[in-house]
N, C-alpha and C positions, 0 to 999 in steps of 0.2 A: 312852394315847399309845404309838405304836410305837417301839421302840428297836432297836438293833443286835442285841439278844439276844431279840427277839420281843415280843409284846404284853405290856403291863403286866398283872400278875395280876388287878387289879381289872377290866380291860377284858373278861376272859373271863367275868365274872359278869354282864355286861350283854348281853341278847339281841342277836343280829345285827340284827334288824329295828329295834331302837331305836337302835343305833349307826350304821346305814347313812346316815340323813339328815345326820349330822355327820362322816362319814368323808372323808378326803382324796380317795379315789378318786371318790366321788360328785361332789364339787365340781370336781375336775379334768376329769371327763367333761362336766359341765355347762358349764365354761368352754370346752371344745373345741367343743361345740354352739353356743355363743354366737359364738365366733370363726369358725365355719365359714361363716356367712352373708356377712360382708364379704369373706372370702377367696374364697369361691365366686363372688361377684359379680365380683371382679377377674379370676379365672381364666376364668369364662364369657364376660365381655366381651372379654378378650384373645383367647380361642380363636375366638369367632364373628367378631370383627372381622378378625383376621389370615387366617383361612381364607377368609372372603368376599372380601377384597381379593386374596389370592393366586389364588383361583379365577377372579376377574374378569380377572386379568393372565396367565392361562395361555396366552392367544393370543400373548403376547409372551415374550421371553426371561426377563423378571423374575419371572414367576409361579412357576416351579418352585423357584428358589433362595429366594424369599420364603416358599413353603410349607415348605421345609426349615427355614428360620429360625423359622417359627411353631412347628413341632414341637419344635425345640430349646428354645424358650421354654417350651413346655408341660412338657418334661422338667425344666427348671430349677425351675419352680413345683412339680412333683411332688417334687423333692428337699426343698423347704421343707415340703411336706405330710408327707413321711416323718419329718422332724425334729419337726414338731408332733405327729404321732401317737406318736412315741417318747416325747416329753416328757409328754404329757397322757393318752394312752391306754395307755402301757406296751407299745406294739406295735413290735417291732423288725423292720422289713422290709429285706431286703437290697437293694442297688442293682440295677437291671435290667442286662441285658447291655449292654456299651458299644458305641459305634459303631465298626465295623471296616471301613474302606474297603478295597476289593480292591487298590487301588494308589494311590500318591500323586496328589494333585491335587484341586482344588476340586470339580469335577463328580463325581469318584468319591466324595467325601465326601457331596455332596448325594444321590447315588444310595443310599449306605449309610443315610443318615437316612430316606429315603422307604421303603426296604425293611425297616427295622427295625420289628418288631411292637410293641416297647416304646414307640416314638414315637407310634404310633397309639393305643395303650392310654392314654397320658397325655392325648392329645387327647380321647378318649372320656370319661375321668374328668373333665376340665375341663367338659365339656358336661353329663354326667349328674349331677354332684355338686351343681349349682346348685338344681334343683328339690327334691332330697332335703334339702339344707341349709336351704332356705327352710321346708319342712314341719317338719323337726326343730327349727329355731329357734322357730317359732311355737308348736308343740305343747309343747315342753319349758318355754319361758318361761311360757306360759299355765298349764300344769299346776302347775308349781313355785310360781309367784307366787300362784295361787289357793289352793293348799294352805297356804302360810305365812300368807296374808292371813286366811283363815277360822280357822286355828288361833289366831292372835293377835287375832281380832275383838273380844273383850271389852276389849282394851287400847286400841283406837282407835275403838270405837263412838261415843265422845263427839263425834267430829268431825262426825257427821251432823246432830245438832241445833244444833251451834255454827256450822257453816259451810254446810250444805246445806239447812237448814230442813226436815228430816225426821227422824223418830225413829231410823231405822236402815236397814239394807239392805231394800229393797222387794222382796217376793216376788210381790205382785200389786197392781194399782191400776186404777181405772176412769177416771182422768184428771180427776176432780173432787175429789181430795184424799182419797178413801177408798181403803184398801188394807190389805194385810197386811205388817207390818214385823217384822224381827228386833230387837226392842228390849226384850224381857222376858228375865229370867235364863234361863228355859227355852229361849227362842229362841237366845240367845247360846251356851248350852251345846250345842245341836244344831249350830250353825255351827262351833263349835270341834271338836266330835266329827268332823264331816265333814272339816274341815281336817286333823285328826290322821290320818284315813285316807288323805287325799291325800298328806300329807307322808311317811307311812310307805311308801306305794306309789311315791312320786316317784323314789327311787334306782333302783328296778327298771325304771321307765319310762325313765329317763335311760340306764341301762345297756343296755337293749334298743335304744334309738336309737343309742347309741354303737357297739353291736356291728355295726349295718349299716355304719357308717363304717369299722369295722375290715375288714369284708369287702371294701368298695370299695377301700380303700388296699392291702390285701394282694393282691387279685385283679388290680388294674389298674396299680398303681404299683410292684409288685415284679417280680422275674424270672419269666419264663414257666416252666411245669413242664418243658418241654423243656430250657431253658437251665439250670435247676436240676439236672436229671438229668445233663446234660453236665458240669457242674461237679463233681457227685458222682463221676462216672466218672473225671474227670481226677484228683481227689483219691485215689480208690481205686487208680488206676494208679500214682500216686506211692507209695502205701503198698506195693503189690505190688513195685515196683522196689526200694524200700528194703529190703523183707523179703528179696528174692532176693539183693541185694548183701550183706546181713548173713549169709545162709546161705552164700554163696560165701566170705566172709571166715572164717566159722567152719570150713568144710571145709578151707580152705587152712591155717588155724592148726592144726587137728587133724592134718592130714597132716604139716605142718612140725615140730610139737612132739612128735608121737607116732610114727607108723609110719616116717616118713622118718628121724627121728633114730635110731630103733632099727635101721633097715636100714643106715645109715651106720656105726653102732657094730658091727653084724654083719659088714660088709665088712672093717672094720679088724681085728676079732677073727680072722676067717678068714685074713686076710693074715698076721697074727702066727703063727697055727697052722701055716700053710704053711711059714713060715720055720723053725719049731721041729720040723717033722715029722721031719727027718733026725737032728738032734742030740738031741732030747728027745721021743720019741714019746708018753710018758705025759702030759707037759705039753700037748702038742699035742692029744691025745685029750680031755683035760679042757677045753681051750679050745673044741674042736668041740662038746662036750656043752653048754657054756654058750651057744654060738652057736645050738645047736638050741633051747634054751629061749627065746632071744631071738626066734627065728623064730616059735615058737608064740605068744609075746606079741604080736609084730607082726601076725600073722594075725588074732588076736582083736581087736586094735584096728582093723584094716581091716574086719572083720566088723561091729563096732560102728559104725564110720563109715558103712558101706554101709547098715546098718539105720537110721541117722539120716537118710540121704538118702531112701531109700524101701525099707522092709523087703520082702524077697522073699516072706515069708509073706502079706503084704497083697496082693501081686500074684497069688500062686498060689491062695490059699484064701479071701480076702475079709476083711471087717472083723471078723467074729466071732472066728475063730481068731487073728487078729493082735492084737486087744484082749485075748484070753485070755493070749497069750504076753506081752503088755506087763504085764498085771496080775500074772503070775507073778514078774516081776522087781521088783515094788514091795516096799517094806520093810514094808508093812502088808497084812493080808489084804484082798483085793478080790474082790467078787462081780460077775461080768459077765453081762449079759443083752442080747442083740442080737435084735431082732425086725424083720427086713427080708425082704419077700417076694422081692425080687431085689436085685442089687447096683446101687448108684448109679454115676455116672460116676467114673472113676479119680481125677479131681482132687478131687471131693467126698469120696471115701473117704480120700484122703491127708490132707485138711484135718481130717476127723473124727478120724483116727488121731492126728495130731500134736496136736490139741486135747486129746484124752484124755491123751496122753503128758505134755503140759505140766501139766495139772491134777493128774495123779497124782504128778508130781515135786513140785508144791507141797504135796500131802498128805504126801509122805515127808519133806520138808525143814521145813515150817513148821506143819503142822496139829496135831501131837502127837496124832494119831488112833490108835485101835486097830482101826479097820475102815473100809472104804469100799465104795461100790457104783458101778457104771457101767451105765447103761441107754441103749440106742440103739433108736429105733423110727421108723417112717415115718408121718407125719401129714399127709395132704393133699399139698401140694407142698413139704413141708419134711422135712428129716432132723433129728430131735430127739436131742440128746445130753445126758444128765443124769448128773452126777458128784456124789455126796454123800459126806460123811465125818462122823464123830462127834467131831471135834477141837475145838480151842479157839475157832474162828470168827475173826471180824475181817477176813476177806478183803475187798478193795476194788478197784475199778477206777480209783482216783485216778491222776492223771498220775505217771509214773515207776515204777509198779508193773508186775510181769510180766503181770498180768491186763489192764492197760490196753493193752499191746502186742498181747495176744491178741485183745482186743475190736476193735482197729484192723484186724488181719488178717482177722477174720471179717467185718467191715463191708465190706472190699474186695471180697467176693464176695456181697454182699447178705445176709450173715449177721447174727446178733445174739447177744450174750452177756449173760445176766441172772444177777446174783450176789445170793444171799440168804444172808448170813453174819453173823448177830448175834454180838456179843461173848459168848463162852461156848459158842458152837456151838448146834446143828450147822450145817454149811455145805452148801448146795445150789447148784450152778452149772449153769445150763442154757445150752446152745449150740444155736442154730437155724441150719441151713444149707439153701440151696435144693436141692430134689430135681432132679437131672439124671440121667436114666437112660441 
């Protein structure tokens, strides 16, 4: 039995082939195939009837609104099909793109329904699913029932002489009472053996039939690839906007709390030094000297802030020298290797640089490592960045962690972050970025 903590220990000792005929997945998928026939009859009848009537009325004003209503009905039944697939097949399909009229009004809504590709895909599903559901129903019921009947044949063979006036299942007969029957122990054993084969094969047959339904539901009742891509881009744009806003707040905070505060203090110190210049030149000179130190500190903070926005060495000399300079400031020894035949786009360079910067900060703060490596290379249409360390491991991209935010930022540019960090180490984090030259 499955529990919240995984399979029962005894279940792992039973081969999968023997457990499959009794598993919940097999019977849920079989129930889905059984229910598909009445559901598909209803959907097919509705789709054919409504489209035929609306096509016949196209010469009148009623045909077009009726066709739009028929498509909406198909979308509604498609919603029920997605719920059924989620419950019995474990297939979670997103809702298709909604109807978006260009302007208010009934006819605008009708036009939006007719122009929606999702509406016509639902109609196509209603038509195509019926013949497939009929075949899958007949085949699965026949195969499954035949397997269990033959497997249990010795238990019900007695019904043949008692009620059908024959010794058993007839394999051959001449019509005059002569024939070959499965009534001997050997014959019943052969029948049970064949039934066992069918029962053991049944779950995989049912699974294959259900997979076709998965393809139909996912391909026709879900959002189109273009709509999915638009949604991803909208999400990525939101991540980019949020990241830019966070960076602006960080820059403003660093300016306000760092360089700006020091410059204000510097102005006040110079003002006091100016007042004391005539009456106490030595004290004024000391204050000017302290102000000079504040100027140096403020300049260093401004350099660090500028480097955090976009380091000059990255613009001037490229990713290799910039990462070497970054590694030199890390608290652990870092070996850098950059193998790029030419420089990628500035935006990709910047993302790769700040990805390495954040990963090395994690190494310094959390890894307890004694060494790390940074490797960057060009593979096909991707820029690959690999950061490894020999620390304690345990890094994760779970929500709320710094790596989760980094993964979101990479995803916003079609990038990918893969973390391999078992507890005890070592840690290897790979970042993939699109190559844009």
